[in-house]
C-alpha positions in Angstrom: 57.0 -28.9 -28.1 54.2 -26.3 -28.2 55.7 -24.6 -31.2 56.0 -28.0 -33.0 52.4 -28.9 -32.3 51.2 -25.5 -33.6 53.4 -25.7 -36.6 52.2 -29.2 -37.4 48.8 -27.7 -38.1 50.3 -26.4 -41.4 50.3 -30.0 -42.6 46.5 -30.2 -42.5 46.0 -26.6 -43.8 48.2 -27.1 -46.8 46.7 -30.6 -47.4 43.3 -29.0 -47.5 44.4 -26.3 -49.9 45.8 -29.0 -52.2 42.6 -31.0 -52.0 40.6 -27.9 -52.9 42.8 -27.6 -56.0 42.0 -31.2 -56.9 45.5 -32.4 -56.5 45.8 -36.2 -56.6 46.7 -38.0 -53.4 50.2 -39.1 -54.5 51.1 -35.5 -55.5 49.7 -34.3 -52.2 52.1 -36.6 -50.3 55.0 -35.6 -52.4 54.3 -31.9 -52.0 53.8 -32.1 -48.3 57.0 -34.1 -47.8 58.8 -31.5 -50.0 57.5 -28.6 -48.0 58.8 -29.8 -44.7 62.4 -30.3 -46.0 62.5 -26.8 -47.6 65.6 -25.4 -45.7 63.8 -22.3 -44.3 60.9 -24.4 -43.1 63.1 -27.1 -41.6 65.5 -24.6 -40.0 63.0 -22.0 -38.7 59.7 -23.8 -38.6 59.7 -24.9 -35.0 62.1 -22.3 -33.6 59.7 -19.7 -32.0 57.0 -17.2 -32.6 57.4 -17.5 -36.4 56.0 -21.0 -36.3 52.8 -19.6 -34.8 52.7 -16.6 -37.3 53.0 -18.8 -40.4 50.3 -21.1 -39.1 47.8 -18.3 -39.0 49.0 -16.9 -42.3 48.3 -20.3 -43.9 44.9 -20.4 -42.2 44.1 -17.1 -43.9 45.3 -18.6 -47.3 43.1 -21.6 -46.9 40.2 -19.3 -46.0 40.8 -17.4 -49.2 40.7 -20.5 -51.3 37.5 -21.6 -49.6 35.8 -18.2 -50.2 36.8 -18.4 -53.9 35.1 -21.7 -54.1 32.0 -20.3 -52.4 32.4 -22.1 -49.0 31.3 -19.9 -46.2 33.6 -21.4 -43.6 36.4 -19.6 -45.5 35.3 -16.3 -44.1 35.7 -17.6 -40.5 39.2 -18.9 -41.3 40.1 -15.6 -42.9 38.9 -13.7 -39.8 40.8 -15.9 -37.5 44.0 -16.0 -39.6 44.1 -12.2 -40.1 43.1 -11.1 -36.7 45.5 -13.3 -34.7 48.5 -12.8 -37.1 47.9 -9.0 -37.0 48.2 -9.0 -33.3 51.4 -11.0 -33.5 53.2 -9.1 -36.3 52.8 -6.0 -38.5 54.0 -8.3 -41.3 50.3 -9.2 -41.6 50.1 -6.2 -44.0 51.2 -8.9 -46.5 47.7 -10.3 -46.2 46.2 -7.0 -47.0 48.3 -6.6 -50.2 47.6 -10.2 -51.1 43.8 -9.7 -50.7 43.8 -6.7 -53.0 45.8 -8.4 -55.7 43.7 -11.6 -55.4 40.6 -9.4 -55.9 42.2 -7.7 -59.0 43.1 -11.1 -60.6 39.8 -12.8 -59.8 37.2 -10.3 -60.9 34.6 -13.1 -61.5 34.7 -13.6 -57.7 34.5 -9.8 -57.0 31.2 -9.9 -54.9 32.0 -12.8 -52.6 35.6 -11.5 -52.0 34.3 -8.0 -51.2 31.7 -9.4 -48.8 34.4 -11.5 -47.1 36.7 -8.6 -46.8 34.0 -6.4 -45.3 33.1 -8.9 -42.7 36.8 -9.3 -41.9 37.3 -5.5 -41.6 34.3 -5.1 -39.3 35.4 -7.9 -37.0 38.9 -6.5 -36.8 37.7 -3.0 -36.0 35.6 -4.3 -33.2 38.6 -6.4 -31.8 40.8 -3.2 -32.1 38.2 -1.2 -30.2 37.9 -3.9 -27.5 41.7 -4.0 -27.0 41.9 -0.2 -26.9 39.1 0.1 -24.3 40.1 -2.7 -21.9 43.8 -3.0 -22.5 44.8 0.5 -23.6 46.3 -0.9 -26.8 45.8 1.1 -30.0 46.8 -1.2 -32.8 46.6 1.4 -35.6 48.7 3.9 -33.6 51.2 1.2 -32.9 51.5 0.4 -36.6 52.1 4.0 -37.5 54.8 4.3 -34.8 56.4 1.0 -36.0 56.4 2.4 -39.6 58.1 5.6 -38.5 60.8 3.7 -36.5 61.4 1.5 -39.6 62.2 4.5 -41.7 63.4 7.1 -39.2 65.4 9.1 -41.7 62.9 8.8 -44.4 62.4 6.5 -47.4 65.8 4.7 -47.7 65.7 4.5 -51.5 66.3 8.3 -51.5 68.4 8.5 -48.3 70.8 5.7 -49.0 70.2 4.2 -52.5 73.1 1.8 -52.4 72.2 0.3 -49.1 68.5 0.1 -50.1 69.3 -1.7 -53.4 71.8 -4.1 -52.0 69.5 -5.0 -49.0 66.6 -5.7 -51.4 68.8 -8.0 -53.4 70.0 -9.7 -50.2 66.4 -10.2 -49.1 65.4 -11.9 -52.4 68.6 -14.0 -52.4 67.9 -15.1 -48.8 64.5 -16.4 -49.7 65.6 -18.1 -52.9 68.6 -19.9 -51.3 66.6 -21.1 -48.3 63.8 -22.3 -50.6 66.2 -24.3 -52.9 66.5 -22.4 -56.2 65.6 -25.6 -58.1 62.1 -25.5 -56.8 61.7 -22.0 -58.1 63.2 -22.9 -61.5 61.1 -26.0 -62.0 57.9 -24.4 -60.6 58.1 -21.6 -63.2 59.2 -23.5 -66.2 57.5 -26.9 -66.3 55.3 -27.6 -69.3 51.9 -27.8 -67.5 52.3 -24.3 -65.9 49.1 -22.3 -66.7 48.9 -18.7 -65.6 45.1 -18.9 -65.9 44.8 -21.4 -63.1 43.7 -20.2 -59.7 46.7 -21.6 -57.9 49.1 -19.7 -60.2 47.0 -16.5 -59.8 47.3 -16.8 -56.0 51.1 -17.4 -56.4 51.5 -14.3 -58.5 49.5 -12.3 -56.0 51.8 -13.5 -53.2 55.0 -12.8 -55.1 53.9 -9.3 -56.2 52.9 -8.5 -52.6 56.3 -9.7 -51.4 58.1 -7.4 -53.9 55.9 -4.5 -52.9 56.8 -5.0 -49.2 60.5 -5.1 -50.1 59.9 -1.9 -52.1 58.7 -0.1 -49.0 62.1 -0.8 -47.4 60.8 -3.4 -45.0 63.2 -6.1 -43.7 66.4 -4.2 -43.6 68.9 -7.1 -43.9 69.4 -10.7 -42.7 67.1 -13.5 -41.6 64.4 -12.5 -44.2 63.5 -16.1 -44.8 62.7 -16.5 -41.1 60.7 -13.3 -40.9 58.8 -14.2 -44.0 58.4 -17.9 -43.4 54.8 -17.6 -44.4 55.7 -17.1 -48.0 57.0 -20.6 -48.6 53.6 -22.4 -49.0 53.0 -20.3 -52.0 55.8 -21.9 -54.0 54.1 -25.3 -53.7 51.2 -23.8 -55.8 53.5 -23.8 -58.8 54.3 -27.5 -58.5 50.9 -29.0 -58.4 50.9 -30.2 -62.0 54.5 -31.6 -61.8 55.0 -35.3 -62.4 55.7 -37.7 -59.5 59.2 -38.2 -60.8 59.9 -34.5 -60.8 58.5 -34.1 -57.3 60.6 -37.0 -56.0 63.7 -35.4 -57.6 62.9 -32.1 -55.9 62.4 -33.8 -52.6 65.8 -35.6 -52.7 67.7 -32.5 -53.9 66.0 -30.2 -51.4 66.6 -32.7 -48.5 70.3 -32.9 -49.4 70.5 -29.1 -49.7 68.8 -28.7 -46.4 71.1 -31.1 -44.7 74.2 -29.3 -46.0 72.8 -25.9 -44.8 72.0 -27.3 -41.4 75.5 -28.7 -40.9 77.4 -25.8 -42.4 75.3 -22.8 -41.3 74.7 -20.8 -38.2 71.1 -19.7 -37.8 69.2 -17.6 -35.3 66.5 -19.7 -33.6 
């Protein structure tokens, strides 16, 4: 029940993001309904720690949108989202990569983004010092050790090229299947798609960061959609301009696909 309550916060976070992007009410309802029947979200969303992690990742994403629209509360949400998610998973490095790419693709907002990042960095350093002093936990040392354990024999692309390549393909396949491939196809091909829009720039930043993480060798194999549950809100950003009919079609096909997976698959909760 606790996981369900925490995960339900995503409803309000995503709704606020859609509002900031001036999405009409009907589209908001359709997109939110669609999000919660995405197979990965439906299967893993309330299953454990991942539901907490994705909530704070989405909190960070909302904060980023708020900062880009010059709303100071966004910095606080970024600090909360990044700090807590970092203490829960080293997968929070995704947010670091995302932030760099968002900065690169939004140079007009360079100053306000840099200020927000500096505040975030200062707070996180102080939190890390506090944890080290009073709880003997060194976050940065732990990250280094985790990175070494992840690649004990060295960079897998050079050590075992075949395994590295196949596992990268498997990771991408896992996410696409548990998204519903039709969402990806329509999101990237509909007529109103404009790569100059903020929502699409954020989406591109998220996808490039995802590929960079895969390129490091992270996520060896299996359950990638669960471990990277936080990536699925980004796909909604490509559907904002879709018609109500298209969104309704996506909802029905995704719901059906989700039901088939739930009844036919065996998933780790």
